All heavy atoms as TSV, in Angstrom:
chain	resi	resn	atom	element	x	y	z
A	1	MET	N	N	213.564	-33.369	226.179
A	1	MET	CA	C	212.808	-32.202	225.851
A	1	MET	C	C	213.592	-31.342	224.853
A	1	MET	O	O	214.791	-31.163	224.990
A	1	MET	CB	C	212.535	-31.345	227.081
A	1	MET	CG	C	211.386	-31.810	227.963
A	1	MET	SD	S	210.921	-30.682	229.258
A	1	MET	CE	C	212.247	-30.965	230.467
A	2	PRO	N	N	212.938	-30.820	223.885
A	2	PRO	CA	C	213.625	-29.935	222.944
A	2	PRO	C	C	213.975	-28.600	223.590
A	2	PRO	O	O	213.363	-28.206	224.585
A	2	PRO	CB	C	212.593	-29.721	221.820
A	2	PRO	CG	C	211.270	-30.014	222.440
A	2	PRO	CD	C	211.535	-31.013	223.510
A	3	GLN	N	N	214.962	-27.943	223.048
A	3	GLN	CA	C	215.335	-26.629	223.510
A	3	GLN	C	C	214.785	-25.548	222.619
A	3	GLN	O	O	214.786	-25.705	221.369
A	3	GLN	CB	C	216.873	-26.498	223.643
A	3	GLN	CG	C	217.391	-27.352	224.737
A	3	GLN	CD	C	218.832	-26.969	225.118
A	3	GLN	OE1	O	219.498	-26.216	224.436
A	3	GLN	NE2	N	219.325	-27.555	226.194
A	4	ILE	N	N	214.342	-24.481	223.228
A	4	ILE	CA	C	213.775	-23.342	222.476
A	4	ILE	C	C	214.458	-22.083	222.935
A	4	ILE	O	O	214.961	-21.944	224.049
A	4	ILE	CB	C	212.234	-23.208	222.695
A	4	ILE	CG1	C	211.888	-23.090	224.167
A	4	ILE	CG2	C	211.501	-24.370	222.022
A	4	ILE	CD1	C	210.453	-22.681	224.427
A	5	ASN	N	N	214.518	-21.089	222.027
A	5	ASN	CA	C	214.964	-19.740	222.375
A	5	ASN	C	C	213.786	-18.846	222.488
A	5	ASN	O	O	212.876	-18.852	221.626
A	5	ASN	CB	C	215.901	-19.177	221.302
A	5	ASN	CG	C	217.210	-19.978	221.234
A	5	ASN	OD1	O	217.780	-20.331	222.247
A	5	ASN	ND2	N	217.682	-20.240	220.015
A	6	VAL	N	N	213.738	-18.085	223.556
A	6	VAL	CA	C	212.613	-17.145	223.809
A	6	VAL	C	C	213.241	-15.754	223.974
A	6	VAL	O	O	214.170	-15.555	224.757
A	6	VAL	CB	C	211.858	-17.546	225.111
A	6	VAL	CG1	C	210.718	-16.526	225.366
A	6	VAL	CG2	C	211.303	-18.958	224.967
A	7	SER	N	N	212.713	-14.783	223.216
A	7	SER	CA	C	213.150	-13.402	223.363
A	7	SER	C	C	211.975	-12.455	223.341
A	7	SER	O	O	210.934	-12.814	222.813
A	7	SER	CB	C	214.213	-13.056	222.280
A	7	SER	OG	O	213.610	-13.223	221.019
A	8	LEU	N	N	212.149	-11.270	223.869
A	8	LEU	CA	C	211.117	-10.270	223.891
A	8	LEU	C	C	211.030	-9.565	222.563
A	8	LEU	O	O	212.057	-9.290	221.933
A	8	LEU	CB	C	211.368	-9.224	224.955
A	8	LEU	CG	C	211.141	-9.631	226.405
A	8	LEU	CD1	C	211.455	-8.442	227.328
A	8	LEU	CD2	C	209.726	-10.099	226.658
A	9	LYS	N	N	209.821	-9.256	222.136
A	9	LYS	CA	C	209.604	-8.434	220.950
A	9	LYS	C	C	209.834	-6.975	221.336
A	9	LYS	O	O	209.807	-6.631	222.530
A	9	LYS	CB	C	208.200	-8.615	220.410
A	9	LYS	CG	C	207.953	-9.984	219.841
A	9	LYS	CD	C	206.558	-10.109	219.239
A	9	LYS	CE	C	206.360	-11.458	218.604
A	9	LYS	NZ	N	204.991	-11.612	218.052
A	10	ASP	N	N	210.086	-6.150	220.343
A	10	ASP	CA	C	210.249	-4.721	220.595
A	10	ASP	C	C	209.040	-4.169	221.349
A	10	ASP	O	O	207.915	-4.446	221.012
A	10	ASP	CB	C	210.447	-3.931	219.277
A	10	ASP	CG	C	211.771	-4.220	218.646
A	10	ASP	OD1	O	212.740	-4.656	219.350
A	10	ASP	OD2	O	211.886	-3.983	217.409
A	11	GLY	N	N	209.352	-3.357	222.328
A	11	GLY	CA	C	208.280	-2.708	223.092
A	11	GLY	C	C	207.733	-3.494	224.277
A	11	GLY	O	O	206.978	-3.000	225.049
A	12	ALA	N	N	208.175	-4.744	224.426
A	12	ALA	CA	C	207.721	-5.561	225.534
A	12	ALA	C	C	208.522	-5.207	226.774
A	12	ALA	O	O	209.707	-4.843	226.709
A	12	ALA	CB	C	207.877	-7.054	225.208
A	13	SER	N	N	207.925	-5.341	227.934
A	13	SER	CA	C	208.582	-5.001	229.187
A	13	SER	C	C	209.369	-6.168	229.771
A	13	SER	O	O	209.095	-7.317	229.444
A	13	SER	CB	C	207.568	-4.516	230.235
A	13	SER	OG	O	206.770	-5.606	230.675
A	14	ALA	N	N	210.285	-5.856	230.686
A	14	ALA	CA	C	211.045	-6.918	231.381
A	14	ALA	C	C	210.134	-7.799	232.191
A	14	ALA	O	O	210.427	-8.983	232.413
A	14	ALA	CB	C	212.083	-6.280	232.276
A	15	ASP	N	N	209.019	-7.299	232.631
A	15	ASP	CA	C	208.024	-8.101	233.357
A	15	ASP	C	C	207.497	-9.248	232.483
A	15	ASP	O	O	207.216	-10.341	233.008
A	15	ASP	CB	C	206.837	-7.261	233.857
A	15	ASP	CG	C	207.226	-6.255	234.952
A	15	ASP	OD1	O	208.299	-6.514	235.593
A	15	ASP	OD2	O	206.500	-5.317	235.162
A	16	GLN	N	N	207.380	-9.008	231.223
A	16	GLN	CA	C	206.915	-10.064	230.280
A	16	GLN	C	C	207.921	-11.179	230.218
A	16	GLN	O	O	207.580	-12.357	230.136
A	16	GLN	CB	C	206.670	-9.477	228.874
A	16	GLN	CG	C	205.525	-8.500	228.786
A	16	GLN	CD	C	204.182	-9.190	229.058
A	16	GLN	OE1	O	203.997	-10.338	228.792
A	16	GLN	NE2	N	203.249	-8.428	229.567
A	17	LEU	N	N	209.228	-10.847	230.246
A	17	LEU	CA	C	210.249	-11.869	230.256
A	17	LEU	C	C	210.217	-12.689	231.527
A	17	LEU	O	O	210.325	-13.906	231.489
A	17	LEU	CB	C	211.642	-11.223	230.084
A	17	LEU	CG	C	212.811	-12.170	229.916
A	17	LEU	CD1	C	212.638	-13.051	228.660
A	17	LEU	CD2	C	214.094	-11.432	229.888
A	18	ASP	N	N	210.045	-12.019	232.642
A	18	ASP	CA	C	209.960	-12.711	233.942
A	18	ASP	C	C	208.746	-13.668	233.957
A	18	ASP	O	O	208.817	-14.745	234.440
A	18	ASP	CB	C	209.854	-11.709	235.126
A	18	ASP	CG	C	211.133	-10.943	235.343
A	18	ASP	OD1	O	212.233	-11.443	234.905
A	18	ASP	OD2	O	211.075	-9.848	235.909
A	19	ALA	N	N	207.645	-13.180	233.390
A	19	ALA	CA	C	206.439	-14.028	233.338
A	19	ALA	C	C	206.683	-15.272	232.445
A	19	ALA	O	O	206.226	-16.370	232.745
A	19	ALA	CB	C	205.242	-13.202	232.787
A	20	ALA	N	N	207.427	-15.084	231.359
A	20	ALA	CA	C	207.732	-16.203	230.438
A	20	ALA	C	C	208.607	-17.235	231.190
A	20	ALA	O	O	208.410	-18.417	231.028
A	20	ALA	CB	C	208.380	-15.729	229.192
A	21	LYS	N	N	209.620	-16.769	231.922
A	21	LYS	CA	C	210.473	-17.665	232.704
A	21	LYS	C	C	209.657	-18.486	233.698
A	21	LYS	O	O	209.841	-19.685	233.855
A	21	LYS	CB	C	211.545	-16.905	233.396
A	21	LYS	CG	C	212.607	-16.305	232.503
A	21	LYS	CD	C	213.610	-15.517	233.353
A	21	LYS	CE	C	214.566	-14.714	232.512
A	21	LYS	NZ	N	215.467	-13.900	233.348
A	22	LYS	N	N	208.755	-17.809	234.369
A	22	LYS	CA	C	207.887	-18.484	235.354
A	22	LYS	C	C	206.996	-19.508	234.679
A	22	LYS	O	O	206.813	-20.604	235.154
A	22	LYS	CB	C	207.036	-17.450	236.097
A	22	LYS	CG	C	206.130	-18.072	237.176
A	22	LYS	CD	C	205.425	-17.031	237.957
A	22	LYS	CE	C	204.531	-17.562	239.070
A	22	LYS	NZ	N	204.147	-18.913	239.138
A	23	GLN	N	N	206.462	-19.165	233.480
A	23	GLN	CA	C	205.617	-20.084	232.726
A	23	GLN	C	C	206.401	-21.327	232.357
A	23	GLN	O	O	205.890	-22.441	232.429
A	23	GLN	CB	C	205.099	-19.395	231.495
A	23	GLN	CG	C	204.125	-20.208	230.695
A	23	GLN	CD	C	203.572	-19.456	229.485
A	23	GLN	OE1	O	203.790	-18.254	229.335
A	23	GLN	NE2	N	202.820	-20.143	228.679
A	24	VAL	N	N	207.648	-21.164	231.927
A	24	VAL	CA	C	208.503	-22.294	231.571
A	24	VAL	C	C	208.689	-23.254	232.743
A	24	VAL	O	O	208.456	-24.447	232.649
A	24	VAL	CB	C	209.861	-21.798	231.029
A	24	VAL	CG1	C	210.859	-22.965	231.011
A	24	VAL	CG2	C	209.717	-21.194	229.643
A	25	THR	N	N	209.037	-22.690	233.893
A	25	THR	CA	C	209.308	-23.546	235.045
A	25	THR	C	C	208.018	-24.149	235.602
A	25	THR	O	O	207.984	-25.305	236.026
A	25	THR	CB	C	210.075	-22.804	236.142
A	25	THR	OG1	O	209.347	-21.643	236.526
A	25	THR	CG2	C	211.474	-22.406	235.683
A	26	ASP	N	N	206.928	-23.377	235.567
A	26	ASP	CA	C	205.647	-23.904	236.053
A	26	ASP	C	C	205.100	-25.051	235.176
A	26	ASP	O	O	204.371	-25.909	235.689
A	26	ASP	CB	C	204.561	-22.798	236.069
A	26	ASP	CG	C	204.760	-21.775	237.217
A	26	ASP	OD1	O	205.620	-22.038	238.092
A	26	ASP	OD2	O	204.069	-20.777	237.190
A	27	GLN	N	N	205.491	-25.082	233.877
A	27	GLN	CA	C	205.013	-26.117	232.970
A	27	GLN	C	C	206.017	-27.229	232.764
A	27	GLN	O	O	205.916	-27.961	231.776
A	27	GLN	CB	C	204.578	-25.487	231.651
A	27	GLN	CG	C	203.352	-24.589	231.834
A	27	GLN	CD	C	202.865	-24.037	230.514
A	27	GLN	OE1	O	203.466	-24.174	229.451
A	27	GLN	NE2	N	201.709	-23.390	230.599
A	28	GLY	N	N	207.001	-27.359	233.659
A	28	GLY	CA	C	207.906	-28.478	233.619
A	28	GLY	C	C	209.182	-28.257	232.833
A	28	GLY	O	O	209.957	-29.169	232.600
A	29	GLY	N	N	209.460	-27.036	232.405
A	29	GLY	CA	C	210.671	-26.745	231.701
A	29	GLY	C	C	211.771	-26.276	232.594
A	29	GLY	O	O	211.610	-26.146	233.791
A	30	LYS	N	N	212.935	-26.011	231.950
A	30	LYS	CA	C	214.107	-25.563	232.713
A	30	LYS	C	C	214.857	-24.521	231.871
A	30	LYS	O	O	215.144	-24.739	230.700
A	30	LYS	CB	C	214.992	-26.760	233.003
A	30	LYS	CG	C	216.267	-26.424	233.745
A	30	LYS	CD	C	217.144	-27.679	233.936
A	30	LYS	CE	C	218.459	-27.283	234.577
A	30	LYS	NZ	N	219.359	-28.420	234.663
A	31	ILE	N	N	215.185	-23.412	232.508
A	31	ILE	CA	C	215.999	-22.380	231.835
A	31	ILE	C	C	217.435	-22.880	231.835
A	31	ILE	O	O	217.987	-23.226	232.863
A	31	ILE	CB	C	215.963	-21.048	232.630
A	31	ILE	CG1	C	214.527	-20.579	232.901
A	31	ILE	CG2	C	216.784	-19.980	231.930
A	31	ILE	CD1	C	213.732	-20.210	231.709
A	32	VAL	N	N	218.037	-22.952	230.629
A	32	VAL	CA	C	219.387	-23.471	230.516
A	32	VAL	C	C	220.442	-22.382	230.211
A	32	VAL	O	O	221.631	-22.627	230.396
A	32	VAL	CB	C	219.484	-24.626	229.476
A	32	VAL	CG1	C	218.692	-25.816	229.939
A	32	VAL	CG2	C	219.060	-24.170	228.119
A	33	ASN	N	N	219.953	-21.234	229.713
A	33	ASN	CA	C	220.887	-20.151	229.407
A	33	ASN	C	C	220.124	-18.825	229.338
A	33	ASN	O	O	219.032	-18.790	228.774
A	33	ASN	CB	C	221.583	-20.408	228.064
A	33	ASN	CG	C	222.673	-19.402	227.771
A	33	ASN	OD1	O	223.297	-18.888	228.658
A	33	ASN	ND2	N	222.845	-19.088	226.504
A	34	GLU	N	N	220.665	-17.796	229.961
A	34	GLU	CA	C	220.048	-16.473	229.855
A	34	GLU	C	C	220.945	-15.583	229.020
A	34	GLU	O	O	222.155	-15.551	229.205
A	34	GLU	CB	C	219.841	-15.893	231.247
A	34	GLU	CG	C	218.782	-16.640	232.028
A	34	GLU	CD	C	218.283	-15.895	233.238
A	34	GLU	OE1	O	218.062	-14.698	233.144
A	34	GLU	OE2	O	218.146	-16.545	234.274
A	35	PHE	N	N	220.358	-14.898	228.055
A	35	PHE	CA	C	221.120	-14.028	227.157
A	35	PHE	C	C	221.521	-12.723	227.840
A	35	PHE	O	O	220.718	-12.192	228.636
A	35	PHE	CB	C	220.341	-13.750	225.893
A	35	PHE	CG	C	219.859	-14.954	225.157
A	35	PHE	CD1	C	218.571	-14.974	224.578
A	35	PHE	CD2	C	220.602	-16.087	225.054
A	35	PHE	CE1	C	218.107	-16.069	223.918
A	35	PHE	CE2	C	220.169	-17.229	224.365
A	35	PHE	CZ	C	218.883	-17.203	223.794
A	36	LYS	N	N	222.662	-12.194	227.491
A	36	LYS	CA	C	223.119	-10.952	228.055
A	36	LYS	C	C	222.861	-9.759	227.153
A	36	LYS	O	O	222.509	-8.674	227.603
A	36	LYS	CB	C	224.639	-11.010	228.341
A	36	LYS	CG	C	225.054	-12.163	229.216
A	36	LYS	CD	C	224.834	-11.830	230.685
A	36	LYS	CE	C	225.412	-12.918	231.537
A	36	LYS	NZ	N	224.505	-13.432	232.520
A	37	LEU	N	N	222.969	-9.950	225.832
A	37	LEU	CA	C	222.833	-8.820	224.904
A	37	LEU	C	C	221.431	-8.535	224.514
A	37	LEU	O	O	221.090	-7.385	224.190
A	37	LEU	CB	C	223.691	-9.090	223.649
A	37	LEU	CG	C	225.192	-9.207	223.889
A	37	LEU	CD1	C	225.901	-9.536	222.552
A	37	LEU	CD2	C	225.758	-7.905	224.450
A	38	ILE	N	N	220.565	-9.505	224.537
A	38	ILE	CA	C	219.131	-9.340	224.254
A	38	ILE	C	C	218.374	-9.892	225.425
A	38	ILE	O	O	218.863	-10.675	226.215
A	38	ILE	CB	C	218.695	-10.065	222.952
A	38	ILE	CG1	C	218.915	-11.565	223.051
A	38	ILE	CG2	C	219.432	-9.475	221.731
A	38	ILE	CD1	C	218.325	-12.359	221.924
A	39	LYS	N	N	217.110	-9.428	225.528
A	39	LYS	CA	C	216.276	-9.915	226.629
A	39	LYS	C	C	215.688	-11.264	226.180
A	39	LYS	O	O	214.724	-11.290	225.397
A	39	LYS	CB	C	215.185	-8.895	226.919
A	39	LYS	CG	C	215.759	-7.584	227.440
A	39	LYS	CD	C	214.628	-6.551	227.660
A	39	LYS	CE	C	215.270	-5.242	228.085
A	39	LYS	NZ	N	214.309	-4.158	228.018
A	40	GLY	N	N	216.258	-12.324	226.725
A	40	GLY	CA	C	215.752	-13.650	226.364
A	40	GLY	C	C	216.491	-14.752	227.043
A	40	GLY	O	O	217.375	-14.514	227.874
A	41	PHE	N	N	216.154	-15.990	226.671
A	41	PHE	CA	C	216.755	-17.187	227.321
A	41	PHE	C	C	216.548	-18.390	226.433
A	41	PHE	O	O	215.709	-18.391	225.504
A	41	PHE	CB	C	216.134	-17.404	228.694
A	41	PHE	CG	C	214.648	-17.595	228.708
A	41	PHE	CD1	C	214.084	-18.872	228.561
A	41	PHE	CD2	C	213.801	-16.524	228.850
A	41	PHE	CE1	C	212.699	-19.052	228.559
A	41	PHE	CE2	C	212.427	-16.691	228.887
A	41	PHE	CZ	C	211.874	-17.960	228.752
A	42	THR	N	N	217.275	-19.454	226.750
A	42	THR	CA	C	217.107	-20.775	226.122
A	42	THR	C	C	216.577	-21.638	227.229
A	42	THR	O	O	217.014	-21.577	228.372
A	42	THR	CB	C	218.420	-21.345	225.574
A	42	THR	OG1	O	218.935	-20.450	224.605
A	42	THR	CG2	C	218.236	-22.725	224.977
A	43	ALA	N	N	215.590	-22.493	226.833
A	43	ALA	CA	C	214.987	-23.400	227.842
A	43	ALA	C	C	214.725	-24.761	227.225
A	43	ALA	O	O	214.515	-24.889	226.013
A	43	ALA	CB	C	213.659	-22.803	228.286
A	44	SER	N	N	214.859	-25.781	228.063
A	44	SER	CA	C	214.346	-27.128	227.723
A	44	SER	C	C	212.867	-27.081	228.128
A	44	SER	O	O	212.520	-26.719	229.229
A	44	SER	CB	C	215.067	-28.202	228.546
A	44	SER	OG	O	216.421	-28.276	228.184
A	45	PHE	N	N	212.033	-27.389	227.181
A	45	PHE	CA	C	210.595	-27.183	227.397
A	45	PHE	C	C	209.799	-28.282	226.696
A	45	PHE	O	O	210.089	-28.687	225.575
A	45	PHE	CB	C	210.201	-25.823	226.830
A	45	PHE	CG	C	208.918	-25.278	227.317
A	45	PHE	CD1	C	208.690	-24.990	228.646
A	45	PHE	CD2	C	207.889	-25.023	226.434
A	45	PHE	CE1	C	207.512	-24.461	229.106
A	45	PHE	CE2	C	206.665	-24.473	226.868
A	45	PHE	CZ	C	206.496	-24.199	228.202
A	46	PRO	N	N	208.792	-28.848	227.373
A	46	PRO	CA	C	208.018	-29.936	226.763
A	46	PRO	C	C	207.415	-29.501	225.407
A	46	PRO	O	O	206.836	-28.431	225.302
A	46	PRO	CB	C	206.887	-30.181	227.795
A	46	PRO	CG	C	207.416	-29.669	229.086
A	46	PRO	CD	C	208.306	-28.512	228.756
A	47	ASP	N	N	207.610	-30.362	224.411
A	47	ASP	CA	C	207.180	-30.057	223.066
A	47	ASP	C	C	205.661	-29.742	223.011
A	47	ASP	O	O	205.223	-28.905	222.215
A	47	ASP	CB	C	207.514	-31.200	222.154
A	47	ASP	CG	C	207.561	-30.825	220.664
A	47	ASP	OD1	O	207.895	-29.658	220.381
A	47	ASP	OD2	O	207.217	-31.682	219.847
A	48	ASP	N	N	204.884	-30.437	223.820
A	48	ASP	CA	C	203.447	-30.237	223.765
A	48	ASP	C	C	202.971	-28.958	224.490
A	48	ASP	O	O	201.819	-28.603	224.459
A	48	ASP	CB	C	202.687	-31.430	224.329
A	48	ASP	CG	C	203.005	-31.700	225.801
A	48	ASP	OD1	O	204.070	-31.284	226.313
A	48	ASP	OD2	O	202.175	-32.347	226.460
A	49	LYS	N	N	203.897	-28.177	225.034
A	49	LYS	CA	C	203.554	-26.949	225.753
A	49	LYS	C	C	204.100	-25.710	225.012
A	49	LYS	O	O	203.781	-24.613	225.421
A	49	LYS	CB	C	204.163	-26.956	227.166
A	49	LYS	CG	C	203.777	-28.155	228.024
A	49	LYS	CD	C	202.412	-27.933	228.585
A	49	LYS	CE	C	202.114	-29.054	229.586
A	49	LYS	NZ	N	200.746	-29.115	229.991
A	50	VAL	N	N	204.880	-25.919	223.968
A	50	VAL	CA	C	205.525	-24.762	223.292
A	50	VAL	C	C	204.454	-23.778	222.776
A	50	VAL	O	O	204.641	-22.568	222.836
A	50	VAL	CB	C	206.396	-25.253	222.131
A	50	VAL	CG1	C	206.875	-24.083	221.254
A	50	VAL	CG2	C	207.591	-25.980	222.686
A	51	HIS	N	N	203.306	-24.288	222.371
A	51	HIS	CA	C	202.254	-23.406	221.826
A	51	HIS	C	C	201.815	-22.368	222.860
A	51	HIS	O	O	201.368	-21.280	222.493
A	51	HIS	CB	C	201.090	-24.201	221.304
A	51	HIS	CG	C	200.292	-24.849	222.438
A	51	HIS	ND1	N	200.685	-26.026	223.032
A	51	HIS	CD2	C	199.145	-24.497	223.048
A	51	HIS	CE1	C	199.817	-26.354	223.949
A	51	HIS	NE2	N	198.888	-25.436	223.975
A	52	THR	N	N	201.946	-22.672	224.146
A	52	THR	CA	C	201.522	-21.727	225.162
A	52	THR	C	C	202.422	-20.509	225.174
A	52	THR	O	O	201.946	-19.411	225.486
A	52	THR	CB	C	201.477	-22.384	226.563
A	52	THR	OG1	O	202.805	-22.755	226.973
A	52	THR	CG2	C	200.536	-23.580	226.618
A	53	LEU	N	N	203.681	-20.699	224.858
A	53	LEU	CA	C	204.616	-19.513	224.747
A	53	LEU	C	C	204.446	-18.834	223.370
A	53	LEU	O	O	204.478	-17.613	223.301
A	53	LEU	CB	C	206.037	-19.991	224.925
A	53	LEU	CG	C	206.486	-20.336	226.318
A	53	LEU	CD1	C	207.878	-20.908	226.305
A	53	LEU	CD2	C	206.447	-19.130	227.259
A	54	GLN	N	N	204.257	-19.619	222.337
A	54	GLN	CA	C	204.141	-19.050	220.987
A	54	GLN	C	C	202.909	-18.132	220.879
A	54	GLN	O	O	202.906	-17.222	220.048
A	54	GLN	CB	C	204.070	-20.165	219.940
A	54	GLN	CG	C	205.386	-20.862	219.793
A	54	GLN	CD	C	205.286	-22.064	218.865
A	54	GLN	OE1	O	204.272	-22.740	218.784
A	54	GLN	NE2	N	206.379	-22.367	218.177
A	55	SER	N	N	201.870	-18.406	221.681
A	55	SER	CA	C	200.686	-17.592	221.559
A	55	SER	C	C	200.804	-16.237	222.302
A	55	SER	O	O	199.895	-15.425	222.235
A	55	SER	CB	C	199.468	-18.393	222.113
A	55	SER	OG	O	199.645	-18.657	223.497
A	56	ASN	N	N	201.914	-16.037	223.033
A	56	ASN	CA	C	202.124	-14.777	223.759
A	56	ASN	C	C	202.590	-13.717	222.776
A	56	ASN	O	O	203.629	-13.868	222.121
A	56	ASN	CB	C	203.186	-15.000	224.862
A	56	ASN	CG	C	203.363	-13.789	225.729
A	56	ASN	OD1	O	203.339	-12.651	225.270
A	56	ASN	ND2	N	203.552	-14.022	227.009
A	57	GLU	N	N	201.828	-12.645	222.673
A	57	GLU	CA	C	202.124	-11.592	221.714
A	57	GLU	C	C	203.395	-10.808	221.979
A	57	GLU	O	O	203.861	-10.032	221.166
A	57	GLU	CB	C	200.928	-10.587	221.627
A	57	GLU	CG	C	200.680	-9.861	222.961
A	57	GLU	CD	C	199.464	-8.957	222.886
A	57	GLU	OE1	O	199.245	-8.357	221.799
A	57	GLU	OE2	O	198.787	-8.845	223.926
A	58	HIS	N	N	203.959	-10.950	223.140
A	58	HIS	CA	C	205.177	-10.237	223.532
A	58	HIS	C	C	206.482	-11.005	223.305
A	58	HIS	O	O	207.560	-10.462	223.573
A	58	HIS	CB	C	205.092	-9.807	225.024
A	58	HIS	CG	C	203.903	-8.984	225.357
A	58	HIS	ND1	N	203.772	-7.689	224.943
A	58	HIS	CD2	C	202.786	-9.258	226.026
A	58	HIS	CE1	C	202.620	-7.235	225.353
A	58	HIS	NE2	N	201.986	-8.140	225.997
A	59	LEU	N	N	206.352	-12.262	222.860
A	59	LEU	CA	C	207.522	-13.139	222.753
A	59	LEU	C	C	207.770	-13.632	221.342
A	59	LEU	O	O	206.856	-13.876	220.581
A	59	LEU	CB	C	207.341	-14.369	223.658
A	59	LEU	CG	C	207.075	-14.160	225.146
A	59	LEU	CD1	C	206.821	-15.496	225.843
A	59	LEU	CD2	C	208.257	-13.417	225.802
A	60	ASN	N	N	209.068	-13.778	221.037
A	60	ASN	CA	C	209.532	-14.556	219.849
A	60	ASN	C	C	209.976	-15.878	220.372
A	60	ASN	O	O	210.765	-15.990	221.338
A	60	ASN	CB	C	210.709	-13.873	219.162
A	60	ASN	CG	C	210.338	-12.558	218.518
A	60	ASN	OD1	O	209.386	-12.464	217.775
A	60	ASN	ND2	N	211.102	-11.520	218.800
A	61	VAL	N	N	209.521	-16.974	219.742
A	61	VAL	CA	C	209.867	-18.319	220.209
A	61	VAL	C	C	210.320	-19.098	218.970
A	61	VAL	O	O	209.655	-19.132	217.939
A	61	VAL	CB	C	208.648	-19.072	220.824
A	61	VAL	CG1	C	209.032	-20.467	221.251
A	61	VAL	CG2	C	208.088	-18.262	222.021
A	62	GLU	N	N	211.502	-19.724	219.103
A	62	GLU	CA	C	212.066	-20.496	217.975
A	62	GLU	C	C	212.864	-21.671	218.523
A	62	GLU	O	O	213.341	-21.651	219.624
A	62	GLU	CB	C	212.889	-19.631	217.072
A	62	GLU	CG	C	214.105	-18.953	217.756
A	62	GLU	CD	C	214.802	-17.957	216.909
A	62	GLU	OE1	O	214.299	-17.588	215.828
A	62	GLU	OE2	O	215.882	-17.522	217.314
A	63	ASN	N	N	213.009	-22.699	217.718
A	63	ASN	CA	C	213.789	-23.854	218.125
A	63	ASN	C	C	215.244	-23.479	218.175
A	63	ASN	O	O	215.723	-22.702	217.380
A	63	ASN	CB	C	213.598	-25.011	217.113
A	63	ASN	CG	C	212.238	-25.629	217.138
A	63	ASN	OD1	O	211.595	-25.667	218.188
A	63	ASN	ND2	N	211.728	-26.090	216.031
A	64	ASP	N	N	215.925	-24.022	219.159
A	64	ASP	CA	C	217.369	-23.807	219.319
A	64	ASP	C	C	218.070	-24.758	218.382
A	64	ASP	O	O	217.642	-25.884	218.181
A	64	ASP	CB	C	217.766	-24.035	220.798
A	64	ASP	CG	C	219.221	-23.588	221.044
A	64	ASP	OD1	O	219.712	-22.697	220.368
A	64	ASP	OD2	O	219.849	-24.193	221.928
A	65	GLY	N	N	219.169	-24.317	217.797
A	65	GLY	CA	C	219.927	-25.199	216.910
A	65	GLY	C	C	221.250	-24.582	216.526
A	65	GLY	O	O	221.550	-23.434	216.880
A	66	GLN	N	N	222.042	-25.344	215.831
A	66	GLN	CA	C	223.342	-24.841	215.386
A	66	GLN	C	C	223.189	-23.876	214.236
A	66	GLN	O	O	222.325	-24.054	213.317
A	66	GLN	CB	C	224.240	-26.000	214.896
A	66	GLN	CG	C	224.782	-26.839	216.018
A	66	GLN	CD	C	225.745	-27.887	215.469
A	66	GLN	OE1	O	225.803	-28.169	214.280
A	66	GLN	NE2	N	226.543	-28.460	216.353
A	67	VAL	N	N	223.982	-22.850	214.195
A	67	VAL	CA	C	224.039	-21.914	213.091
A	67	VAL	C	C	225.283	-22.231	212.284
A	67	VAL	O	O	226.363	-22.366	212.859
A	67	VAL	CB	C	224.086	-20.456	213.619
A	67	VAL	CG1	C	224.254	-19.497	212.442
A	67	VAL	CG2	C	222.856	-20.172	214.400
A	68	LYS	N	N	225.111	-22.403	210.995
A	68	LYS	CA	C	226.237	-22.746	210.120
A	68	LYS	C	C	226.456	-21.683	209.052
A	68	LYS	O	O	225.510	-21.093	208.580
A	68	LYS	CB	C	226.002	-24.082	209.441
A	68	LYS	CG	C	225.868	-25.282	210.383
A	68	LYS	CD	C	225.574	-26.546	209.661
A	68	LYS	CE	C	225.428	-27.682	210.621
A	68	LYS	NZ	N	225.153	-28.931	209.950
A	69	THR	N	N	227.716	-21.455	208.722
A	69	THR	CA	C	228.043	-20.568	207.617
A	69	THR	C	C	228.542	-21.421	206.456
A	69	THR	O	O	228.983	-22.547	206.656
A	69	THR	CB	C	229.118	-19.540	207.993
A	69	THR	OG1	O	230.300	-20.232	208.411
A	69	THR	CG2	C	228.627	-18.687	209.171
A	70	GLN	N	N	228.461	-20.865	205.278
A	70	GLN	CA	C	228.925	-21.638	204.134
A	70	GLN	C	C	230.407	-21.613	203.972
A	70	GLN	O	O	231.098	-20.800	204.383
A	70	GLN	CB	C	228.290	-21.068	202.852
A	70	GLN	CG	C	226.793	-21.252	202.857
A	70	GLN	CD	C	226.177	-20.704	201.599
A	70	GLN	OE1	O	226.733	-19.864	200.956
A	70	GLN	NE2	N	225.034	-21.270	201.218
């Protein structure tokens, strides 16, 4: 399963984050890391289910990957 990063958009409540975590686990995903500085997490999540999180107006969803500098 690919890994995705999920974070709350400005103005979203902590309840929205809890709901997103529940949605991930309910749909066969697994939380692999919870962020401390921002409200969010990384999850292994079925590729065919990512659209269900992306359609949530309170969440930013992006693929997890390495960040490189020049």
